[in-house]
TIMAR-879528 format. One record per residue (C-alpha): residue number from 1; residue in three letters; x, y, z. Coordinates in Angstrom, 3 decimals. Layout:
TIMAR-879528
PT  kolpa  roro         X         Y         Z
PT    NUM   Ala         X         Y         Z
...
***
This chain:
TIMAR-879528
PT  kolpa  roro         X         Y         Z
PT      1   Unk    37.496    20.649    42.462
PT      2   Unk    38.775    19.323    45.933
PT      3   Unk    36.772    16.693    48.081
PT      4   Unk    36.436    17.662    51.779
PT      5   Unk    38.449    15.439    54.524
PT      6   Unk    35.679    13.346    54.962
PT      7   Unk    35.405    12.377    51.022
PT      8   Unk    39.147    11.433    50.783
PT      9   Unk    38.681     7.868    51.623
PT     10   Unk    35.860     7.701    48.956
PT     11   Unk    38.100     9.637    46.530
PT     12   Unk    40.996     7.302    46.935
PT     13   Unk    38.838     4.148    46.496
PT     14   Unk    37.550     5.696    43.296
PT     15   Unk    40.981     6.600    42.044
PT     16   Unk    42.090     3.200    42.623
PT     17   Unk    39.502     2.026    40.461
PT     18   Unk    40.141     4.417    37.832
PT     19   Unk    43.748     3.486    37.678
PT     20   Unk    42.878    -0.253    37.420
PT     21   Unk    40.579     0.791    34.453
PT     22   Unk    43.318     2.590    32.915
PT     23   Unk    45.826    -0.518    33.453
PT     24   Unk    43.127    -2.725    31.976
PT     25   Unk    40.567    -2.480    29.520
PT     26   Unk    40.857     1.402    29.410
PT     27   Unk    36.947     1.628    29.474
PT     28   Unk    35.168     2.561    32.500
PT     29   Unk    33.247    -0.134    34.295
PT     30   Unk    29.371     0.309    34.822
PT     31   Unk    29.657     0.792    38.327
PT     32   Unk    31.097     4.636    38.020
PT     33   Unk    27.617     5.441    37.357
PT     34   Unk    26.588     5.189    40.830
PT     35   Unk    29.668     7.058    42.161
PT     36   Unk    28.839    10.526    43.727
PT     37   Unk    29.475    13.382    40.980
PT     38   Unk    31.610    15.185    43.594
PT     39   Unk    33.977    12.089    44.413
PT     40   Unk    34.149    11.191    40.731
PT     41   Unk    35.286    14.380    39.928
PT     42   Unk    37.713    14.820    42.492
PT     43   Unk    39.159    11.248    41.581
PT     44   Unk    39.265    12.238    37.627
PT     45   Unk    41.309    15.655    38.663
PT     46   Unk    43.839    13.488    40.631
PT     47   Unk    44.212    10.918    37.709
PT     48   Unk    44.437    13.684    35.278
PT     49   Unk    47.506    15.312    37.514
PT     50   Unk    49.040    11.653    37.860
PT     51   Unk    48.733    10.382    34.302
PT     52   Unk    48.245    13.634    32.321
PT     53   Unk    47.457    12.841    28.432
PT     54   Unk    47.463     9.076    29.401
PT     55   Unk    44.302     9.459    31.392
PT     56   Unk    42.588    11.596    28.486
PT     57   Unk    40.856     8.332    26.619
PT     58   Unk    39.272     7.269    30.168
PT     59   Unk    38.192    10.607    30.913
PT     60   Unk    36.722    11.254    27.462
PT     61   Unk    34.812     8.067    27.801
PT     62   Unk    33.213     8.717    30.811
PT     63   Unk    32.192    12.390    29.436
PT     64   Unk    30.540    10.701    26.315
PT     65   Unk    29.485     7.395    27.545
PT     66   Unk    26.037     6.036    28.760
PT     67   Unk    26.533     7.028    32.551
PT     68   Unk    24.269     9.370    34.564
PT     69   Unk    24.217    13.055    33.429
PT     70   Unk    25.950    14.115    36.423
PT     71   Unk    28.813    11.834    35.757
PT     72   Unk    29.162    13.014    32.152
PT     73   Unk    29.042    16.515    33.228
PT     74   Unk    31.920    15.744    36.146
PT     75   Unk    34.173    14.372    33.492
PT     76   Unk    33.474    17.042    31.004
PT     77   Unk    34.545    19.715    33.465
PT     78   Unk    37.814    17.791    34.178
PT     79   Unk    38.585    17.844    30.578
PT     80   Unk    37.832    21.614    30.313
PT     81   Unk    40.265    22.180    32.824
PT     82   Unk    42.817    19.962    31.224
PT     83   Unk    42.315    21.979    27.861
PT     84   Unk    42.668    25.184    29.703
PT     85   Unk    45.876    24.058    31.275
PT     86   Unk    47.203    23.336    27.877
PT     87   Unk    46.518    19.709    27.198
PT     88   Unk    45.646    18.909    23.822
PT     89   Unk    42.370    16.952    23.713
PT     90   Unk    41.444    14.354    21.390
PT     91   Unk    39.535    15.217    18.533
PT     92   Unk    36.163    13.628    18.986
PT     93   Unk    35.233    10.783    16.396
PT     94   Unk    33.174    11.532    13.462
PT     95   Unk    29.489    10.895    13.461
PT     96   Unk    28.895     7.577    11.728
PT     97   Unk    27.624     8.242     8.170
PT     98   Unk    23.718     7.218     7.895
PT     99   Unk    24.017     3.880     5.801
PT    100   Unk    21.978     4.099     2.394
PT    101   Unk    19.656     1.470     2.114
PT    102   Unk    17.555     0.021    -0.794
PT    103   Unk    14.149     1.753    -1.162
PT    104   Unk    11.501    -0.988    -0.608
PT    105   Unk     7.634    -1.297    -0.400
PT    106   Unk     6.697    -1.943     3.098
PT    107   Unk     2.815    -2.049     3.184
PT    108   Unk    -0.079    -1.734     0.476
PT    109   Unk    -3.780    -1.282     0.025
PT    110   Unk    -6.078    -1.630    -2.475
PT    111   Unk    -9.829    -0.785    -3.024
PT    112   Unk   -12.431    -3.225    -4.887
PT    113   Unk   -12.731    -2.476    -8.701
PT    114   Unk   -15.375    -0.416    -9.822
PT    115   Unk   -17.614    -0.588   -12.855
PT    116   Unk   -15.221     1.214   -15.029
PT    117   Unk   -12.408    -0.929   -13.995
PT    118   Unk   -10.827     1.675   -11.806
PT    119   Unk    -9.465     0.989    -8.413
PT    120   Unk    -7.185     2.760    -5.921
PT    121   Unk    -3.905     1.380    -4.893
PT    122   Unk    -1.731     2.759    -1.754
PT    123   Unk     1.755     1.724    -1.405
PT    124   Unk     3.817     2.617     1.544
PT    125   Unk     7.649     3.130     0.715
PT    126   Unk    10.656     2.972     2.997
PT    127   Unk    13.331     5.666     1.569
PT    128   Unk    17.223     5.186     1.198
PT    129   Unk    17.446     6.798     4.528
PT    130   Unk    14.542     5.367     6.366
PT    131   Unk    11.929     7.982     5.826
PT    132   Unk     8.622     6.991     4.733
PT    133   Unk     6.437     8.044     1.684
PT    134   Unk     2.992     6.978     0.455
PT    135   Unk     2.396     6.434    -3.362
PT    136   Unk    -1.524     7.022    -3.834
PT    137   Unk    -2.508     6.031    -7.212
PT    138   Unk    -5.730     5.282    -9.297
PT    139   Unk    -5.126     2.394   -11.796
PT    140   Unk    -7.461     1.371   -14.451
PT    141   Unk    -7.716    -1.769   -16.508
PT    142   Unk    -8.258    -0.172   -19.723
PT    143   Unk    -6.052     3.125   -19.415
PT    144   Unk    -3.470     2.549   -16.938
PT    145   Unk    -2.517     4.892   -14.220
PT    146   Unk    -5.278     7.575   -14.221
PT    147   Unk    -3.924     9.724   -11.006
PT    148   Unk    -0.823     9.792    -8.876
PT    149   Unk    -0.298    11.626    -5.562
PT    150   Unk     1.452    11.258    -2.323
PT    151   Unk     4.429    12.052    -0.561
PT    152   Unk     6.385    11.856     2.605
PT    153   Unk     4.241    10.642     5.515
PT    154   Unk     4.824     9.981     9.234
PT    155   Unk     3.491     6.824    10.748
PT    156   Unk     0.883     8.649    12.842
PT    157   Unk    -0.364    10.541     9.837
PT    158   Unk    -0.534     7.302     7.645
PT    159   Unk    -2.830     5.505    10.558
PT    160   Unk    -5.005     8.723    10.628
PT    161   Unk    -5.536     8.583     6.834
PT    162   Unk    -6.395     5.137     6.719
PT    163   Unk    -9.049     5.581     9.274
PT    164   Unk   -10.305     8.338     7.378
PT    165   Unk   -10.493     6.431     4.165
PT    166   Unk   -12.063     3.451     5.611
PT    167   Unk   -14.894     5.623     6.969
PT    168   Unk   -15.302     7.368     3.521
PT    169   Unk   -14.874     4.646     1.029
PT    170   Unk   -18.061     2.979    -0.650
PT    171   Unk   -15.816     0.152    -1.969
PT    172   Unk   -13.748    -2.578     0.076
PT    173   Unk   -10.291    -1.324     1.179
PT    174   Unk    -8.209    -4.064     2.007
PT    175   Unk    -4.388    -4.506     2.738
PT    176   Unk    -2.547    -6.832     0.504
PT    177   Unk     1.271    -8.082    -0.026
PT    178   Unk     3.281    -4.885    -1.301
PT    179   Unk     4.857    -7.421    -4.342
PT    180   Unk     1.049    -7.803    -5.529
PT    181   Unk     0.459    -3.916    -5.235
PT    182   Unk     3.471    -3.379    -7.522
PT    183   Unk     2.253    -6.084    -9.761
PT    184   Unk    -0.973    -4.100   -10.213
PT    185   Unk     0.972    -0.776   -10.988
PT    186   Unk     3.257    -2.765   -13.289
PT    187   Unk     0.349    -3.919   -15.199
PT    188   Unk    -0.995    -0.401   -15.741
PT    189   Unk     2.335     0.740   -16.740
PT    190   Unk     2.651    -1.994   -19.487
PT    191   Unk    -0.781    -0.922   -20.380
PT    192   Unk     0.501     2.614   -21.077
PT    193   Unk     3.172     0.954   -23.340
PT    194   Unk     0.805    -1.030   -25.331
PT    195   Unk    -1.607     2.069   -25.715
PT    196   Unk     1.491     4.514   -26.554
PT    197   Unk     0.045     6.662   -23.841
PT    198   Unk     1.808     8.182   -20.750
PT    199   Unk     1.105     8.062   -16.982
PT    200   Unk     0.112    11.410   -15.504
PT    201   Unk     3.097    13.765   -14.689
PT    202   Unk     2.221    13.542   -11.212
PT    203   Unk     3.657    10.084   -11.609
PT    204   Unk     7.044    10.729   -12.267
PT    205   Unk     8.553    10.787    -8.721
PT    206   Unk     7.200     7.217    -8.325
PT    207   Unk     8.523     5.888   -11.455
PT    208   Unk    11.889     4.541    -9.790
PT    209   Unk     9.943     2.609    -7.246
PT    210   Unk     8.714     0.168    -9.852
PT    211   Unk    12.244    -0.125   -11.738
PT    212   Unk    12.605    -3.378   -10.365
PT    213   Unk     9.518    -5.121   -11.416
PT    214   Unk    10.984    -7.496   -14.013
PT    215   Unk     8.150    -8.036   -16.447
PT    216   Unk     5.827    -5.482   -16.957
PT    217   Unk     3.910    -7.252   -19.701
PT    218   Unk     2.906    -9.864   -17.150
PT    219   Unk    -0.600   -10.918   -17.176
PT    220   Unk    -1.081    -9.868   -13.484
PT    221   Unk    -0.444   -10.980    -9.913
PT    222   Unk    -0.289   -14.909    -9.432
PT    223   Unk    -3.867   -16.364    -8.674
PT    224   Unk    -5.005   -17.268    -5.031
PT    225   Unk    -5.035   -21.160    -4.608
PT    226   Unk    -8.101   -22.698    -6.037
PT    227   Unk   -10.226   -24.939    -3.896
PT    228   Unk    -9.792   -28.719    -4.175
PT    229   Unk   -11.819   -30.253    -6.549
PT    230   Unk   -12.438   -27.370    -8.745
PT    231   Unk   -15.685   -25.046    -8.676
PT    232   Unk   -18.858   -26.198    -7.822
PT    233   Unk   -20.926   -26.091   -10.998
PT    234   Unk   -24.071   -25.278    -9.240
PT    235   Unk   -22.321   -21.798    -8.272
PT    236   Unk   -22.838   -20.357   -11.506
PT    237   Unk   -26.787   -20.831   -11.038
PT    238   Unk   -26.291   -17.858    -8.520
PT    239   Unk   -23.763   -15.789   -10.545
PT    240   Unk   -26.559   -13.233   -10.987
PT    241   Unk   -26.671   -12.728    -7.413
PT    242   Unk   -23.082   -10.903    -7.589
PT    243   Unk   -25.064    -7.741    -9.458
PT    244   Unk   -27.090    -7.329    -6.111
PT    245   Unk   -24.106    -6.871    -3.956
PT    246   Unk   -23.278    -3.006    -3.045
PT    247   Unk   -19.738    -3.701    -4.308
PT    248   Unk   -20.827    -4.322    -7.731
PT    249   Unk   -23.514    -1.781    -8.037
PT    250   Unk   -21.554     0.176   -10.509
PT    251   Unk   -20.957    -2.919   -12.760
PT    252   Unk   -22.896    -2.863   -16.215
PT    253   Unk   -22.182    -2.615   -19.866
PT    254   Unk   -21.418     0.876   -21.159
PT    255   Unk   -25.070     2.395   -21.818
PT    256   Unk   -23.431     4.710   -24.483
PT    257   Unk   -22.638     1.702   -26.426
PT    258   Unk   -26.164     0.299   -26.297
PT    259   Unk   -28.288     3.271   -27.555
PT    260   Unk   -29.680     1.433   -30.689
PT    261   Unk   -30.177    -1.568   -28.785
PT    262   Unk   -32.225     0.451   -26.039
PT    263   Unk   -34.260     2.336   -28.516
PT    264   Unk   -34.982    -1.202   -30.188
PT    265   Unk   -36.124    -2.279   -26.604
PT    266   Unk   -38.476     0.652   -26.142
PT    267   Unk   -39.915     0.269   -29.510
PT    268   Unk   -40.574    -3.261   -28.446
PT    269   Unk   -42.299    -2.496   -25.501
PT    270   Unk   -44.213     0.382   -26.870
PT    271   Unk   -45.397    -1.526   -29.889
PT    272   Unk   -48.861    -1.464   -30.828
PT    273   Unk   -48.813    -5.116   -32.062
PT    274   Unk   -51.046    -7.372   -30.049
PT    275   Unk   -48.502    -9.395   -28.631
PT    276   Unk   -48.659   -11.996   -25.767
PT    277   Unk   -46.625   -11.556   -22.485
PT    278   Unk   -44.441   -14.822   -23.790
PT    279   Unk   -43.977   -13.126   -27.265
PT    280   Unk   -42.909    -9.682   -25.800
PT    281   Unk   -40.438   -11.715   -23.282
PT    282   Unk   -38.946   -13.525   -25.966
PT    283   Unk   -38.686   -10.467   -28.231
PT    284   Unk   -36.728    -8.941   -25.334
PT    285   Unk   -34.547   -11.921   -24.372
PT    286   Unk   -33.439   -11.876   -28.015
PT    287   Unk   -32.260    -8.213   -28.005
PT    288   Unk   -30.394    -8.952   -24.709
PT    289   Unk   -28.864   -12.004   -26.359
PT    290   Unk   -27.611   -10.069   -29.166
PT    291   Unk   -26.220    -7.550   -26.956
PT    292   Unk   -24.400   -10.133   -25.012
PT    293   Unk   -22.871   -11.914   -27.946
PT    294   Unk   -21.634    -8.496   -29.491
PT    295   Unk   -20.361    -7.105   -26.023
PT    296   Unk   -18.551   -10.190   -24.898
PT    297   Unk   -15.822   -10.587   -27.388
PT    298   Unk   -12.768   -12.738   -26.424
PT    299   Unk   -10.845    -9.766   -24.846
PT    300   Unk   -14.148    -8.292   -22.939
PT    301   Unk   -14.362   -12.057   -21.646
PT    302   Unk   -11.075   -11.806   -20.053
PT    303   Unk   -11.409    -8.028   -19.039
PT    304   Unk   -14.503    -9.190   -16.958
PT    305   Unk   -12.862   -12.354   -15.791
PT    306   Unk   -10.027   -10.533   -14.287
PT    307   Unk   -12.106    -8.014   -12.444
PT    308   Unk   -14.381   -10.915   -11.136
PT    309   Unk   -11.027   -12.676   -10.127
PT    310   Unk    -9.682    -9.598    -8.287
PT    311   Unk   -13.240    -8.896    -6.377
PT    312   Unk   -12.731   -12.965    -5.366
PT    313   Unk    -9.391   -11.740    -3.747
PT    314   Unk   -11.126    -8.859    -2.196
PT    315   Unk   -13.974   -10.868    -0.706
PT    316   Unk   -11.654   -13.635     0.266
PT    317   Unk    -9.667   -11.118     2.231
PT    318   Unk   -12.837    -9.761     4.003
PT    319   Unk   -14.071   -13.097     5.066
PT    320   Unk   -17.019   -13.659     2.694
PT    321   Unk   -16.514   -17.199     1.376
PT    322   Unk   -19.748   -17.781    -0.646
PT    323   Unk   -19.232   -14.603    -2.467
PT    324   Unk   -15.503   -15.507    -3.003
PT    325   Unk   -16.448   -18.743    -4.672
PT    326   Unk   -19.205   -17.454    -6.676
PT    327   Unk   -16.825   -14.841    -7.989
PT    328   Unk   -14.091   -17.542    -8.787
PT    329   Unk   -16.666   -19.786   -10.495
PT    330   Unk   -18.034   -17.043   -12.794
PT    331   Unk   -14.483   -16.025   -13.736
PT    332   Unk   -13.474   -19.256   -14.791
PT    333   Unk   -16.767   -19.585   -16.924
PT    334   Unk   -16.002   -16.527   -18.571
PT    335   Unk   -12.594   -17.548   -19.433
PT    336   Unk   -13.986   -21.038   -20.816
PT    337   Unk   -14.233   -20.737   -24.727
PT    338   Unk   -16.538   -23.670   -24.671
PT    339   Unk   -19.314   -21.538   -22.789
PT    340   Unk   -21.450   -19.213   -24.489
PT    341   Unk   -21.700   -15.799   -22.353
PT    342   Unk   -25.436   -15.571   -23.387
PT    343   Unk   -26.006   -18.790   -21.145
PT    344   Unk   -24.394   -17.180   -18.259
PT    345   Unk   -26.719   -15.215   -15.921
PT    346   Unk   -24.107   -12.778   -14.773
PT    347   Unk   -23.161   -11.736   -18.481
PT    348   Unk   -26.895   -11.334   -19.133
PT    349   Unk   -27.315    -9.256   -16.101
PT    350   Unk   -24.786    -6.894   -16.959
PT    351   Unk   -26.345    -6.548   -20.539
PT    352   Unk   -29.784    -6.045   -19.153
PT    353   Unk   -28.822    -3.570   -16.157
PT    354   Unk   -26.624    -1.498   -19.257
PT    355   Unk   -29.876    -1.435   -21.308
PT    356   Unk   -32.072    -0.019   -18.594
PT    357   Unk   -29.637     2.739   -18.103
PT    358   Unk   -29.235     3.196   -21.904
PT    359   Unk   -32.996     3.524   -22.163
PT    360   Unk   -33.276     6.203   -19.343
PT    361   Unk   -30.721     8.105   -21.442
PT    362   Unk   -32.784     7.448   -24.312
PT    363   Unk   -35.677     9.133   -22.562
PT    364   Unk   -33.893    12.053   -21.321
PT    365   Unk   -34.250    11.007   -17.629
PT    366   Unk   -30.241    10.517   -17.202
PT    367   Unk   -27.215    11.958   -18.994
PT    368   Unk   -24.620     9.812   -20.960
PT    369   Unk   -21.906    11.136   -18.664
PT    370   Unk   -23.859    10.154   -15.707
PT    371   Unk   -23.490     6.180   -16.767
PT    372   Unk   -20.598     6.254   -18.760
PT    373   Unk   -18.265     3.164   -17.987
PT    374   Unk   -15.287     4.851   -19.463
PT    375   Unk   -12.319     4.726   -17.093
PT    376   Unk   -12.477     7.159   -14.318
PT    377   Unk   -11.590     7.420   -10.622
PT    378   Unk   -13.617     5.207    -8.182
***
């Protein structure tokens, strides 16, 4: 393309600048972005005629650079005419290979623990090439991984799923450090190993994301810092209040394991013997006490203590200080081998609630399946 005579001076100025760039760094200065495309194209044509193949790197840089669209098109037209005239153009540089990065957990969320020991765990992973994948699990403290799902997900879809989840979930749902969420899953996998069981087949695609967890047999995530001075002993006077919280509505001893005690309790209440209210209360209290002593074995105490510890973390994450402190104090009391569970109102409350449901089953008002505390999804 040839510029009109009135443009000759502008073309000469541009050509001089191109010559200076070619003699210097060989890269076009940013100011070329403001040169009119017609003027730039004429100057590039003149440079190509004068310098031939020597001008190719500079013209190519303009064609592939960050200048204006019009400037890049002008440079590409000059390159096309050079190619048509028999000048061999340099091959384009190969596109950079996408770097493979280590897969890593970016964010994580968990639900509260339900009465069967189950909770939901979501972990967002970044793949080797930057894609996102959501691992959605249900884990149980007695059975391991109950359910696995998920897959590739966009950021927009993730936020939509989280909003829907918070609206529909009955239990609290909070974000937590990814390392802690991975530790919860590692515990579930260690439980499978101890039970000689396997996670569901749907978990297989996620198995590799947990290969870097060093100790699958660890007792769990590290505890949160305890309050200075330890627990306030008076908190245990309020530990039964925990069972009145909506989050712990499903917490009770498994009614299916309390059927004989429930029948004994029903018989005591329906006895034709003339007993005072105090005698009846003492008789019922004795039944509850036996249930507590039988149910709260050392292993069961550790199980319930851990559930309370996890709920303390949930309450702390949602800004509920009083519930947090009561949960921690009750958890520590259950872990204390010197403290008899029958003297702990929380343990008695779990037993009494379980007996109440067992009685309803015995009377045919509820099915055993409805109230079973066997591992299940929240």
